[in-house]
LOPA-575379 format. One line per 4 residues: their letters; for each residue y negated, x, z negated of C-alpha. Coordinates in nm, 3 decimals, m for minus. Layout:
BEGIN
A	Y X Z  ...
***
This chain:
BEGIN
MTDD	0.398 2.141 0.355  0.384 2.055 m0.012  0.670 2.137 m0.246  0.751 1.767 m0.285
KAIF	0.788 1.719 0.091  0.995 2.036 0.123  1.230 1.902 m0.146  1.294 1.583 0.050
QNLA	1.348 1.776 0.372  1.609 1.987 0.192  1.772 1.675 0.048  1.800 1.521 0.395
QTLN	1.941 1.840 0.549  2.198 1.886 0.273  2.315 1.524 0.280  2.345 1.529 0.660
TIIL	2.565 1.839 0.651  2.808 1.666 0.412  2.790 1.300 0.521  2.821 1.346 0.896
GQTA	2.691 1.099 1.154  2.478 0.895 0.911  2.131 1.043 0.973  1.952 0.706 0.981
LVQQ	2.128 0.593 0.662  2.025 0.913 0.480  1.663 0.872 0.591  1.648 0.509 0.478
LLVA	1.810 0.593 0.143  1.547 0.863 0.080  1.270 0.617 0.172  1.410 0.377 m0.089
LLSG	1.431 0.657 m0.348  1.067 0.748 m0.280  0.963 0.383 m0.304  1.153 0.322 m0.628
GHVI	1.338 0.024 m0.482  1.699 m0.082 m0.527  1.944 m0.083 m0.237  2.247 m0.272 m0.107
IEGV	2.476 m0.064 0.113  2.712 m0.267 0.328  2.997 m0.113 0.521  3.372 m0.108 0.566
PGTG	3.579 0.104 0.324  3.602 0.476 0.387  3.258 0.534 0.542  3.126 0.750 0.257
KTLL	2.904 0.500 0.071  3.006 0.605 m0.279  3.023 0.975 m0.192  2.669 0.969 m0.050
VKIL	2.525 0.824 m0.372  2.722 1.062 m0.596  2.605 1.366 m0.399  2.242 1.251 m0.402
AKLI	2.257 1.201 m0.780  2.398 1.551 m0.820  2.131 1.706 m0.595  1.845 1.559 m0.800
QANF	2.015 1.617 m1.137  2.009 1.248 m1.224  2.242 1.078 m1.471  2.491 0.879 m1.265
KRVQ	2.724 0.596 m1.360  2.950 0.381 m1.147  3.072 0.030 m1.225  3.364 m0.114 m1.031
LTPD	3.278 m0.483 m1.023  3.567 m0.728 m1.031  3.596 m1.105 m1.099  3.672 m1.046 m1.468
ILPS	3.376 m0.815 m1.544  3.137 m0.965 m1.804  2.760 m0.904 m1.842  2.831 m0.713 m2.165
DILG	3.047 m0.470 m1.964  2.729 m0.367 m1.781  2.457 m0.411 m2.043  2.643 m0.316 m2.360
VNIF	2.712 m0.495 m2.686  2.608 m0.483 m3.052  2.908 m0.399 m3.271  2.916 m0.465 m3.646
DLNT	2.993 m0.152 m3.847  3.180 m0.242 m4.166  3.087 0.089 m4.330  2.710 0.058 m4.283
RSFT	2.713 m0.324 m4.275  2.480 m0.318 m3.975  2.501 m0.367 m3.603  2.519 m0.064 m3.373
LKKG	2.439 m0.084 m3.004  2.715 0.039 m2.776  2.520 0.098 m2.455  2.666 m0.012 m2.123
PIFT	2.656 0.185 m1.797  2.319 0.032 m1.703  2.152 0.286 m1.934  2.143 0.554 m1.667
EILL	1.915 0.687 m1.394  2.131 0.600 m1.093  2.370 0.305 m1.124  2.625 0.239 m0.851
ADEI	2.746 m0.121 m0.865  3.054 m0.107 m0.643  3.151 m0.427 m0.457  2.880 m0.640 m0.616
NRTP	2.990 m0.951 m0.426  3.330 m0.949 m0.600  3.185 m1.036 m0.941  3.067 m1.386 m1.047
PKTQ	2.699 m1.493 m1.045  2.674 m1.470 m1.426  2.754 m1.099 m1.412  2.544 m1.042 m1.100
SALL	2.244 m1.191 m1.282  2.283 m0.933 m1.561  2.113 m0.690 m1.323  1.810 m0.911 m1.248
EAME	1.584 m0.816 m1.541  1.678 m0.449 m1.512  1.594 m0.440 m1.140  1.262 m0.622 m1.172
EQQI	1.124 m0.501 m1.505  1.317 m0.179 m1.576  1.438 m0.315 m1.908  1.712 m0.537 m2.049
TLDG	1.716 m0.792 m2.327  2.018 m0.780 m2.557  2.052 m1.019 m2.850  1.678 m1.083 m2.841
ETLP	1.583 m0.714 m2.837  1.409 m0.562 m2.535  1.538 m0.217 m2.444  1.370 0.009 m2.184
LPPL	1.562 0.185 m1.909  1.493 0.540 m1.782  1.180 0.585 m1.564  1.389 0.662 m1.253
FWAI	1.631 0.370 m1.297  1.771 0.304 m0.949  2.043 0.051 m0.875  2.256 0.086 m0.563
ATQN	2.508 m0.188 m0.486  2.783 m0.175 m0.226  2.970 m0.454 m0.056  3.239 m0.492 0.209
PLEF	3.126 m0.716 0.500  3.482 m0.815 0.591  3.596 m0.958 0.257  3.533 m1.328 0.202
EGTY	3.829 m1.433 m0.015  3.734 m1.418 m0.383  3.376 m1.307 m0.321  3.049 m1.447 m0.456
PLPE	2.752 m1.410 m0.217  2.436 m1.297 m0.396  2.170 m1.569 m0.444  1.840 m1.538 m0.255
AQLD	1.644 m1.457 m0.574  1.859 m1.153 m0.639  1.872 m1.039 m0.278  1.492 m1.039 m0.272
RFLF	1.492 m0.788 m0.558  1.674 m0.535 m0.344  1.430 m0.327 m0.146  1.667 m0.241 0.140
KLIV	1.996 m0.357 0.280  2.151 m0.062 0.461  2.435 m0.100 0.709  2.687 0.185 0.729
DYPD	2.852 0.203 1.068  3.131 0.430 1.187  3.018 0.784 1.276  3.018 0.878 1.643
AGAE	3.312 1.067 1.792  3.145 1.408 1.761  3.060 1.363 1.393  3.407 1.230 1.311
KQML	3.571 1.525 1.487  3.353 1.766 1.290  3.457 1.586 0.972  3.823 1.647 1.056
LNVQ	3.752 2.012 1.138  3.583 2.050 0.799  3.885 1.898 0.623  4.113 2.126 0.826
QGFQ	3.914 2.423 0.694  3.964 2.310 0.335  3.667 2.084 0.264  3.758 1.825 m0.002
PKKP	3.476 1.613 m0.148  3.641 1.583 m0.489  3.503 1.654 m0.836  3.530 2.037 m0.821
YLDS	3.324 2.035 m0.502  3.061 1.803 m0.648  3.038 2.021 m0.958  2.974 2.326 m0.738
LKPI	2.675 2.168 m0.558  2.346 2.337 m0.641  2.068 2.095 m0.738  1.767 2.080 m0.508
ATVE	1.527 1.882 m0.726  1.479 1.731 m1.068  1.416 1.372 m1.170  1.062 1.474 m1.269
QILS	0.997 1.603 m0.917  1.120 1.277 m0.766  0.883 1.081 m0.992  0.602 1.318 m0.894
ARKA	0.675 1.260 m0.524  0.656 0.883 m0.582  0.303 0.928 m0.714  0.211 1.143 m0.415
VQTT	0.329 0.870 m0.176  0.076 0.628 m0.327  m0.211 0.837 m0.185  m0.095 0.768 0.173
RVDE	m0.376 0.589 0.357  m0.332 0.247 0.520  m0.592 0.116 0.765  m0.688 m0.252 0.735
KILD	m0.563 m0.312 1.092  m0.220 m0.191 0.982  m0.226 m0.435 0.690  m0.316 m0.719 0.929
YLLT	m0.031 m0.613 1.160  0.216 m0.620 0.870  0.097 m0.961 0.752  0.112 m1.104 1.104
LLEK	0.475 m0.996 1.134  0.554 m1.147 0.795  0.384 m1.474 0.885  0.593 m1.490 1.203
TRKH	0.912 m1.480 0.993  0.794 m1.785 0.800  0.734 m1.988 1.117  1.026 m1.864 1.327
PDLI	1.226 m2.156 1.477  1.561 m1.992 1.393  1.481 m1.919 1.027  1.497 m2.148 0.727
LGGS	1.353 m1.879 0.496  1.100 m1.610 0.588  0.971 m1.305 0.407  0.835 m1.349 0.054
PRSA	0.513 m1.201 m0.092  0.740 m0.952 m0.274  0.866 m0.838 0.065  0.506 m0.783 0.183
VAWL	0.445 m0.542 m0.107  0.781 m0.375 m0.042  0.700 m0.339 0.329  0.372 m0.168 0.248
QTSK	0.532 0.071 m0.003  0.822 0.168 0.220  0.593 0.220 0.519  0.388 0.464 0.310
AQAW	0.707 0.645 0.207  0.820 0.659 0.572  0.485 0.809 0.676  0.494 1.060 0.389
LSQR	0.843 1.176 0.488  0.715 1.213 0.846  0.455 1.466 0.720  0.158 1.228 0.758
DYVT	m0.097 1.104 0.507  m0.157 0.776 0.691  0.059 0.483 0.805  0.112 0.400 1.173
PDDI	0.265 0.090 1.335  0.579 0.297 1.398  0.621 0.335 1.021  0.600 m0.043 0.982
KAVA	0.865 m0.086 1.252  1.093 0.188 1.116  1.155 0.008 0.786  1.151 m0.351 0.916
LPLL	1.526 m0.401 0.965  1.654 m0.270 0.629  1.367 m0.445 0.452  1.406 m0.791 0.608
RHRL	1.771 m0.839 0.708  1.880 m0.958 0.362  1.567 m1.164 0.292  1.562 m1.387 0.600
ILKP	1.801 m1.682 0.627  1.909 m1.836 0.956  1.921 m2.210 1.012  2.278 m2.345 1.035
EAQL	2.237 m2.431 1.404  2.116 m2.076 1.478  2.422 m1.937 1.301  2.645 m2.160 1.514
DGVQ	2.470 m2.029 1.826  2.556 m1.673 1.721  2.200 m1.563 1.645  2.185 m1.240 1.440
IDAV	1.915 m1.157 1.183  1.867 m0.805 1.321  1.806 m0.951 1.667  1.543 m1.190 1.527
VSSL	1.358 m0.903 1.355  1.374 m0.683 1.666  1.239 m0.970 1.875  0.945 m1.022 1.636
LKQV	0.856 m0.654 1.653  0.830 m0.683 2.032  0.626 m1.006 2.023  0.343 m0.897 1.792
AVPR	0.075 m0.680 1.951  0.050 m0.331 1.802  m0.299 m0.241 1.672  m0.472 0.059 1.827
***
């Protein structure tokens, strides 16, 4: 096992000992980190979404900033603003929280579209434009947004163009009874995931090692039959009778990249159909749009994706 792969195994083990009962979520988050793609995490309050991201940032020694998005947040609150200095008679850039390596945009659907769109250029091109000047962001720049699925009053659903720029949409469910009991036992024994505890965590990797691992993932081999399998699945989403919008070409590239990351994390240097299937739900659930009549019939996006995976023949 290479050092890079050992690092990610250690990251997974450490996160799973702190965030109990969320093994699949941890795996998918690490796949996204390896792929360099941004993530939406959806779940009810109190399921550890923010804590998971803060701990991961600490473990890889990445600069971390959190923005609590509200209806009155302006784009300048995220990007920054040029301030005129009377002493020097020149403008000085006061950088916003977007100038970081890991940005947590909390409750992204509670801020208006104008502010949501402030993230578009950063997510796609790893840069921002402020007063006509283009400013680069750090090489690792990784945006993670959270949203509450139960809040509809005063929320602003993200437009399709922005949703498509998120690599994964991860769903955080309640932990099972065993994991939740262990969580209570840990608290009973004095575990408190507050700042002193986070400060005491020993880093497992560096940002440079994460970037190195991303390069290693690119060497993962993909057979042409696997590419045809992926494209067949994608084409099925575009012709599905229950869908008004299927997967985009951007999602095809994302599917390939995340499948390679999934294979790499599974200690293989080649992609299998199981890797394609493993990342299908988080990759597609926010990109596909149901027809109104399908929504009225109670059809669920995850069910549509699962059905497609069963319909398309797996290559040998």
